DSSP file (Angstrom, degrees, kcal/mol; ACC not computed):
  #  RESIDUE AA STRUCTURE BP1 BP2  ACC     N-H-->O    O-->H-N    N-H-->O    O-->H-N    TCO  KAPPA ALPHA  PHI   PSI    X-CA   Y-CA   Z-CA
    1    1 A M              0   0    0      0, 0.0     2,-0.1     0, 0.0     5,-0.0   0.000 360.0 360.0 360.0 132.8   -8.3  -24.0  -21.3
    2    2 A R     >  -     0   0    0      1,-0.1     4,-1.9     4,-0.0     5,-0.2  -0.349 360.0-115.4 -74.2 158.7   -8.0  -21.5  -18.5
    3    3 A L  H  > S+     0   0    0      1,-0.2     4,-2.3     2,-0.2     5,-0.2   0.885 113.7  53.3 -64.3 -38.7   -9.4  -22.4  -15.1
    4    4 A S  H  > S+     0   0    0      1,-0.2     4,-2.0     2,-0.2    -1,-0.2   0.891 109.8  47.1 -67.2 -37.2  -12.0  -19.6  -15.2
    5    5 A S  H  > S+     0   0    0      2,-0.2     4,-2.2     1,-0.2    -1,-0.2   0.839 110.2  54.3 -71.9 -30.7  -13.4  -20.7  -18.6
    6    6 A A  H  X S+     0   0    0     -4,-1.9     4,-2.3     2,-0.2    -2,-0.2   0.913 108.6  48.5 -65.7 -42.1  -13.5  -24.3  -17.3
    7    7 A R  H  X S+     0   0    0     -4,-2.3     4,-2.6     1,-0.2    -2,-0.2   0.910 111.3  50.0 -64.0 -41.7  -15.6  -23.2  -14.3
    8    8 A L  H  X S+     0   0    0     -4,-2.0     4,-2.5     2,-0.2    -1,-0.2   0.895 109.5  51.3 -63.0 -40.2  -17.9  -21.3  -16.6
    9    9 A S  H  X S+     0   0    0     -4,-2.2     4,-2.3     2,-0.2    -2,-0.2   0.919 111.4  47.1 -62.7 -44.6  -18.3  -24.3  -18.9
   10   10 A V  H  X S+     0   0    0     -4,-2.3     4,-2.2     2,-0.2    -2,-0.2   0.918 112.4  50.0 -64.2 -42.6  -19.2  -26.5  -16.0
   11   11 A A  H  X S+     0   0    0     -4,-2.6     4,-1.3     1,-0.2    -2,-0.2   0.925 112.7  46.2 -62.6 -44.4  -21.6  -24.0  -14.6
   12   12 A L  H  < S+     0   0    0     -4,-2.5    -1,-0.2     1,-0.2    -2,-0.2   0.862 113.6  49.0 -67.3 -35.4  -23.4  -23.6  -18.0
   13   13 A A  H  < S+     0   0    0     -4,-2.3     4,-0.4     1,-0.2    -1,-0.2   0.844 114.8  44.8 -71.3 -33.0  -23.5  -27.3  -18.5
   14   14 A A  H  X S+     0   0    0     -4,-2.2     4,-2.5    -5,-0.2     5,-0.2   0.646  90.8  86.8 -85.4 -14.9  -24.9  -27.9  -15.0
   15   15 A L  H  X S+     0   0    0     -4,-1.3     4,-2.5     1,-0.2     5,-0.2   0.906  88.8  46.7 -56.7 -47.8  -27.5  -25.1  -15.2
   16   16 A P  H  > S+     0   0    0      0, 0.0     4,-2.1     0, 0.0    -1,-0.2   0.883 113.0  51.2 -62.6 -34.5  -30.3  -27.1  -16.9
   17   17 A L  H  > S+     0   0    0     -4,-0.4     4,-1.9     2,-0.2    -2,-0.2   0.903 110.7  47.2 -68.3 -40.0  -29.7  -30.0  -14.4
   18   18 A V  H  X S+     0   0    0     -4,-2.5     4,-1.4     2,-0.2    -1,-0.2   0.901 111.2  51.8 -67.4 -40.2  -30.0  -27.7  -11.4
   19   19 A A  H  < S+     0   0    0     -4,-2.5     4,-0.4    -5,-0.2     3,-0.2   0.894 109.7  49.8 -62.4 -39.0  -33.1  -26.1  -12.8
   20   20 A L  H >< S+     0   0    0     -4,-2.1     3,-0.9     1,-0.2    -1,-0.2   0.860 106.7  56.3 -66.0 -35.0  -34.6  -29.5  -13.3
   21   21 A A  H 3< S+     0   0    0     -4,-1.9    -1,-0.2     1,-0.2    -2,-0.2   0.817 105.9  50.8 -67.3 -29.2  -33.7  -30.4   -9.7
   22   22 A F  T 3< S+     0   0    0     -4,-1.4    -1,-0.2    -3,-0.2    -2,-0.2   0.462  83.4 108.1 -92.0   0.1  -35.6  -27.4   -8.3
   23   23 A R  S <  S-     0   0    0     -3,-0.9     2,-0.6    -4,-0.4    12,-0.1  -0.470  70.6-124.5 -72.7 151.3  -38.8  -28.1  -10.1
   24   24 A H        -     0   0    0     -2,-0.1     2,-0.1    10,-0.1     9,-0.1  -0.853  21.5-146.4-102.3 125.4  -41.6  -29.3   -7.9
   25   25 A G        -     0   0    0     -2,-0.6     3,-0.1     1,-0.1     6,-0.0  -0.387  20.8-119.8 -83.1 165.4  -43.3  -32.5   -8.8
   26   26 A D  S    S-     0   0    0      1,-0.1     2,-0.3    -2,-0.1    -1,-0.1   0.794  92.7  -3.2 -74.1 -28.4  -46.9  -33.4   -8.3
   27   27 A H  S >  S-     0   0    0      0, 0.0     3,-1.1     0, 0.0     6,-0.3  -0.923  80.3 -94.2-153.8 175.4  -46.1  -36.3   -6.1
   28   28 A M  G >> S+     0   0    0     -2,-0.3     3,-1.0     1,-0.3     4,-0.6   0.457 100.2  91.7 -78.8   0.4  -43.1  -38.2   -4.7
   29   29 A G  G 34 S+     0   0    0      1,-0.3    -1,-0.3     2,-0.2     0, 0.0   0.631  74.5  67.1 -70.3 -11.8  -43.3  -40.7   -7.5
   30   30 A D  G <> S-     0   0    0     -3,-1.1     4,-0.5     1,-0.0    -1,-0.3  -0.011 125.7 -91.4 -99.3  31.2  -40.9  -38.6   -9.6
   31   31 A W  T X4>S-     0   0    0     -3,-1.0     5,-0.6     1,-0.2     3,-0.6   0.876  82.5 -48.5  66.0  44.3  -37.9  -39.2   -7.2
   32   32 A G  G ><5S-     0   0    0     -4,-0.6     3,-0.7     1,-0.2    -1,-0.2   0.781 103.0 -58.5  76.8  28.4  -38.4  -36.2   -4.9
   33   33 A G  G 345S-     0   0    0     -6,-0.3   -10,-0.2     1,-0.2    -1,-0.2   0.670  97.6 -60.3  79.4  15.4  -38.7  -33.5   -7.4
   34   34 A G  G XX5S+     0   0    0     -3,-0.6     3,-1.1    -4,-0.5     4,-1.0   0.565  94.3 131.5  91.2   7.8  -35.4  -34.0   -9.2
   35   35 A W  H <>5 +     0   0    0     -3,-0.7     4,-2.2    -4,-0.3     5,-0.2   0.795  66.2  68.0 -63.1 -26.8  -33.1  -33.4   -6.2
   36   36 A W  H 3><S+     0   0    0     -5,-0.6     4,-2.2     1,-0.2    -1,-0.3   0.839  94.5  55.9 -63.8 -30.6  -31.3  -36.6   -7.1
   37   37 A I  H <> S+     0   0    0     -3,-1.1     4,-2.5     2,-0.2    -1,-0.2   0.932 108.0  47.3 -66.3 -45.1  -30.0  -35.0  -10.3
   38   38 A A  H  X S+     0   0    0     -4,-1.0     4,-2.7     1,-0.2    -2,-0.2   0.899 111.6  51.7 -62.4 -40.0  -28.4  -32.1   -8.4
   39   39 A M  H  X S+     0   0    0     -4,-2.2     4,-2.3     2,-0.2    -1,-0.2   0.909 109.9  48.7 -63.8 -41.9  -26.9  -34.6   -5.9
   40   40 A V  H  X S+     0   0    0     -4,-2.2     4,-2.4     2,-0.2    -2,-0.2   0.930 112.4  48.4 -62.1 -45.8  -25.3  -36.6   -8.8
   41   41 A V  H  X S+     0   0    0     -4,-2.5     4,-2.6     1,-0.2    -2,-0.2   0.928 112.6  48.1 -61.5 -45.3  -23.9  -33.5  -10.4
   42   42 A M  H  X S+     0   0    0     -4,-2.7     4,-2.6     1,-0.2    -1,-0.2   0.872 110.6  51.7 -64.5 -36.2  -22.5  -32.3   -7.1
   43   43 A M  H  X S+     0   0    0     -4,-2.3     4,-2.5     2,-0.2     5,-0.2   0.917 110.8  47.9 -65.4 -42.9  -20.9  -35.7   -6.4
   44   44 A V  H  X S+     0   0    0     -4,-2.4     4,-2.3     2,-0.2    -2,-0.2   0.935 113.4  47.5 -63.4 -45.9  -19.3  -35.7   -9.8
   45   45 A V  H  X S+     0   0    0     -4,-2.6     4,-2.2     1,-0.2    -2,-0.2   0.908 112.0  51.4 -61.4 -42.5  -18.0  -32.2   -9.3
   46   46 A F  H  X S+     0   0    0     -4,-2.6     4,-2.3     1,-0.2    -2,-0.2   0.941 112.9  42.8 -61.4 -49.5  -16.7  -33.1   -5.8
   47   47 A W  H  X S+     0   0    0     -4,-2.5     4,-2.5     1,-0.2    -1,-0.2   0.836 112.0  54.4 -69.9 -31.8  -14.8  -36.2   -7.0
   48   48 A A  H  X S+     0   0    0     -4,-2.3     4,-2.5    -5,-0.2    -1,-0.2   0.896 110.0  48.0 -65.1 -39.7  -13.4  -34.4  -10.0
   49   49 A A  H  X S+     0   0    0     -4,-2.2     4,-2.3     2,-0.2    -2,-0.2   0.899 111.6  49.6 -66.5 -40.7  -12.1  -31.7   -7.7
   50   50 A V  H  X S+     0   0    0     -4,-2.3     4,-2.3     2,-0.2    -2,-0.2   0.933 113.1  46.2 -64.2 -45.4  -10.5  -34.3   -5.4
   51   51 A I  H  X S+     0   0    0     -4,-2.5     4,-2.6     1,-0.2     5,-0.2   0.907 112.4  50.7 -64.5 -41.9   -8.9  -36.1   -8.3
   52   52 A A  H  X S+     0   0    0     -4,-2.5     4,-2.6     1,-0.2    -1,-0.2   0.894 110.2  50.3 -62.6 -38.8   -7.6  -32.8   -9.8
   53   53 A L  H  X S+     0   0    0     -4,-2.3     4,-2.7     2,-0.2    -2,-0.2   0.914 111.2  47.9 -64.8 -42.6   -6.2  -31.9   -6.4
   54   54 A V  H  X S+     0   0    0     -4,-2.3     4,-2.5     2,-0.2    -2,-0.2   0.925 113.7  47.2 -63.6 -45.1   -4.4  -35.2   -6.0
   55   55 A V  H  X S+     0   0    0     -4,-2.6     4,-2.4     2,-0.2    -2,-0.2   0.921 113.2  49.0 -63.5 -43.7   -3.0  -35.0   -9.6
   56   56 A W  H  X S+     0   0    0     -4,-2.6     4,-2.0     1,-0.2    -2,-0.2   0.932 112.8  46.9 -61.4 -46.3   -1.9  -31.4   -9.0
   57   57 A A  H  X S+     0   0    0     -4,-2.7     4,-2.3     1,-0.2     5,-0.2   0.897 111.9  51.3 -63.8 -40.2   -0.2  -32.3   -5.7
   58   58 A F  H  X S+     0   0    0     -4,-2.5     4,-3.0     1,-0.2     5,-0.3   0.916 110.4  47.7 -63.9 -43.3    1.6  -35.3   -7.2
   59   59 A T  H  X S+     0   0    0     -4,-2.4     4,-1.7     1,-0.2    -1,-0.2   0.846 111.2  51.8 -68.2 -31.9    3.0  -33.3  -10.1
   60   60 A R  H  < S+     0   0    0     -4,-2.0     4,-0.4    -5,-0.2    -2,-0.2   0.920 115.6  40.7 -67.5 -43.0    4.2  -30.6   -7.7
   61   61 A V  H >< S+     0   0    0     -4,-2.3     3,-0.9     1,-0.2     4,-0.3   0.916 118.8  44.8 -72.2 -43.4    6.0  -33.1   -5.6
   62   62 A A  H >< S+     0   0    0     -4,-3.0     3,-0.7     1,-0.2    -1,-0.2   0.792 108.7  58.3 -71.5 -28.2    7.3  -35.2   -8.5
   63   63 A G  T 3< S+     0   0    0     -4,-1.7    -1,-0.2    -5,-0.3    -2,-0.2   0.548  90.1  71.8 -80.6  -7.6    8.4  -32.1  -10.4
   64   64 A T  T <  S+     0   0    0     -3,-0.9     2,-1.4    -4,-0.4    -1,-0.2   0.648  75.5  85.9 -84.6 -13.4   10.7  -30.8   -7.7
   65   65 A H    <   +     0   0    0     -3,-0.7     2,-0.3    -4,-0.3    -1,-0.1  -0.672  60.4 171.2 -90.1  88.0   13.4  -33.5   -8.2
   66   66 A K        -     0   0    0     -2,-1.4     2,-0.2     1,-0.1    -2,-0.0  -0.740  39.5-105.2 -98.1 146.7   15.5  -32.0  -11.0
   67   67 A A        -     0   0    0     -2,-0.3     2,-0.2     1,-0.1    -1,-0.1  -0.484  39.3-117.8 -67.4 134.0   18.8  -33.6  -12.1
   68   68 A E        -     0   0    0     -2,-0.2     2,-0.2     1,-0.1    -1,-0.1  -0.516  25.9-124.5 -75.4 141.8   21.7  -31.5  -10.9
   69   69 A K        -     0   0    0     -2,-0.2     2,-0.1     1,-0.1    -1,-0.1  -0.583  21.6-120.8 -84.8 146.7   23.9  -30.0  -13.5
   70   70 A S     >  -     0   0    0     -2,-0.2     4,-2.0     1,-0.1     5,-0.2  -0.390  25.9-109.5 -78.8 165.4   27.6  -30.7  -13.6
   71   71 A A  H  > S+     0   0    0      1,-0.2     4,-2.3     2,-0.2     5,-0.1   0.858 121.0  54.4 -63.7 -35.4   30.1  -27.9  -13.3
   72   72 A L  H  > S+     0   0    0      2,-0.2     4,-2.5     1,-0.2    -1,-0.2   0.892 106.5  51.4 -66.2 -38.8   31.1  -28.5  -17.0
   73   73 A D  H  > S+     0   0    0      2,-0.2     4,-2.2     1,-0.2    -2,-0.2   0.909 110.3  48.8 -62.5 -41.5   27.4  -28.2  -18.0
   74   74 A I  H  X S+     0   0    0     -4,-2.0     4,-2.5     2,-0.2    -2,-0.2   0.909 110.8  50.2 -65.4 -41.8   27.1  -24.9  -16.2
   75   75 A A  H  X S+     0   0    0     -4,-2.3     4,-2.3     1,-0.2    -2,-0.2   0.900 109.4  51.8 -64.1 -39.4   30.4  -23.6  -17.8
   76   76 A K  H  X S+     0   0    0     -4,-2.5     4,-2.3     2,-0.2    -2,-0.2   0.913 110.1  48.6 -62.0 -41.8   29.0  -24.6  -21.2
   77   77 A E  H  X S+     0   0    0     -4,-2.2     4,-2.0     2,-0.2    -2,-0.2   0.909 110.8  50.4 -63.9 -41.9   25.8  -22.7  -20.6
   78   78 A R  H  X>S+     0   0    0     -4,-2.5     5,-2.3     1,-0.2     6,-0.9   0.879 110.9  49.5 -63.9 -37.4   27.8  -19.6  -19.5
   79   79 A L  H ><5S+     0   0    0     -4,-2.3     3,-0.7     1,-0.2    -1,-0.2   0.913 110.4  50.3 -65.2 -42.1   29.9  -19.9  -22.6
   80   80 A A  H 3<5S+     0   0    0     -4,-2.3    -2,-0.2     1,-0.2    -1,-0.2   0.849 110.6  49.2 -66.0 -33.3   26.8  -20.1  -24.8
   81   81 A R  H 3<5S-     0   0    0     -4,-2.0    -1,-0.2    -5,-0.1    -2,-0.2   0.599 115.5-117.2 -80.5 -10.6   25.2  -17.0  -23.0
   82   82 A G  T <<5S+     0   0    0     -3,-0.7    -3,-0.2    -4,-0.7    -2,-0.1   0.644  78.3 126.6  84.8  14.7   28.5  -15.1  -23.6
   83   83 A E  S   <S+     0   0    0     -5,-2.3     2,-0.3    -6,-0.2    -4,-0.2   0.797  74.9  30.3 -74.9 -28.8   29.2  -14.7  -19.9
   84   84 A I  S    S-     0   0    0     -6,-0.9    -2,-0.1    -9,-0.1     2,-0.1  -0.900  84.2-115.7-128.4 158.9   32.7  -16.2  -20.3
   85   85 A S     >  -     0   0    0     -2,-0.3     4,-2.3     1,-0.1     5,-0.1  -0.386  31.3-107.2 -86.1 168.9   35.2  -16.2  -23.1
   86   86 A T  H  > S+     0   0    0      1,-0.2     4,-2.5     2,-0.2     5,-0.2   0.886 121.1  53.2 -62.5 -39.7   36.5  -19.3  -24.9
   87   87 A E  H  > S+     0   0    0      2,-0.2     4,-2.2     1,-0.2    -1,-0.2   0.918 109.5  47.2 -62.6 -42.7   39.8  -19.1  -23.1
   88   88 A E  H  > S+     0   0    0      2,-0.2     4,-2.6     1,-0.2    -2,-0.2   0.893 111.0  52.2 -66.4 -39.0   38.1  -18.9  -19.7
   89   89 A F  H  X S+     0   0    0     -4,-2.3     4,-2.9     2,-0.2    -2,-0.2   0.929 109.7  49.0 -61.8 -43.7   35.9  -21.9  -20.6
   90   90 A E  H  X S+     0   0    0     -4,-2.5     4,-2.5     2,-0.2    -2,-0.2   0.890 110.8  50.8 -62.9 -38.8   39.0  -23.9  -21.6
   91   91 A R  H  X S+     0   0    0     -4,-2.2     4,-2.2     2,-0.2    -2,-0.2   0.929 112.6  45.9 -62.8 -45.3   40.7  -23.0  -18.3
   92   92 A I  H  X S+     0   0    0     -4,-2.6     4,-2.4     2,-0.2    -2,-0.2   0.921 113.1  49.7 -62.9 -44.8   37.6  -24.1  -16.4
   93   93 A K  H  X S+     0   0    0     -4,-2.9     4,-2.0     1,-0.2    -2,-0.2   0.905 110.6  50.1 -61.6 -42.1   37.4  -27.3  -18.4
   94   94 A H  H  X S+     0   0    0     -4,-2.5     4,-2.0     1,-0.2    -1,-0.2   0.908 111.3  49.1 -62.5 -42.3   41.1  -28.1  -17.8
   95   95 A Q  H  X S+     0   0    0     -4,-2.2     4,-2.1     1,-0.2    -2,-0.2   0.889 110.6  50.5 -64.8 -38.7   40.7  -27.5  -14.1
   96   96 A L  H  < S+     0   0    0     -4,-2.4    -1,-0.2     1,-0.2    -2,-0.2   0.864 110.2  49.6 -69.0 -35.0   37.6  -29.8  -13.9
   97   97 A V  H  < S+     0   0    0     -4,-2.0    -1,-0.2     1,-0.2    -2,-0.2   0.884 114.6  44.2 -70.6 -37.5   39.5  -32.6  -15.8
   98   98 A L  H  < S+     0   0    0     -4,-2.0    -2,-0.2    -5,-0.2    -1,-0.2   0.816 106.5  67.4 -76.7 -29.8   42.5  -32.3  -13.4
   99   99 A T  S  < S-     0   0    0     -4,-2.1    -1,-0.1    -5,-0.2     3,-0.1  -0.817  85.8-135.0 -94.2 115.7   40.3  -32.1  -10.3
  100  100 A P        -     0   0    0      0, 0.0     2,-0.1     0, 0.0    -3,-0.1  -0.377  27.4-102.6 -68.5 149.3   38.4  -35.4   -9.6
  101  101 A A              0   0    0      1,-0.1    -5,-0.0    -4,-0.1    -4,-0.0  -0.460 360.0 360.0 -70.9 142.1   34.8  -35.1   -8.7
  102  102 A R              0   0    0     -2,-0.1    -1,-0.1    -3,-0.1    -3,-0.0   0.398 360.0 360.0 -99.4 360.0   34.0  -35.5   -5.0
């Protein structure tokens, strides 16, 4: 679901609750005219936004640590893409085997 459609869904779902919150009661015995419903909805939206922000930030930070590819892996990818010939790949592989990793 796209973010804009999610916002629209939340707004449409909250609309009856907000309308109920703005009705005027005959007396204060009905919990202040329904304002408590709007406050509950806003609190839920606020904490959902905070949790979504924390999850988003965590995935951005955790997703940046990618495993580094070895030189042989890069050569294999270049061979698969057709950037180098088989002979050149064998030459690179031979050099990598003879040269110890540092």
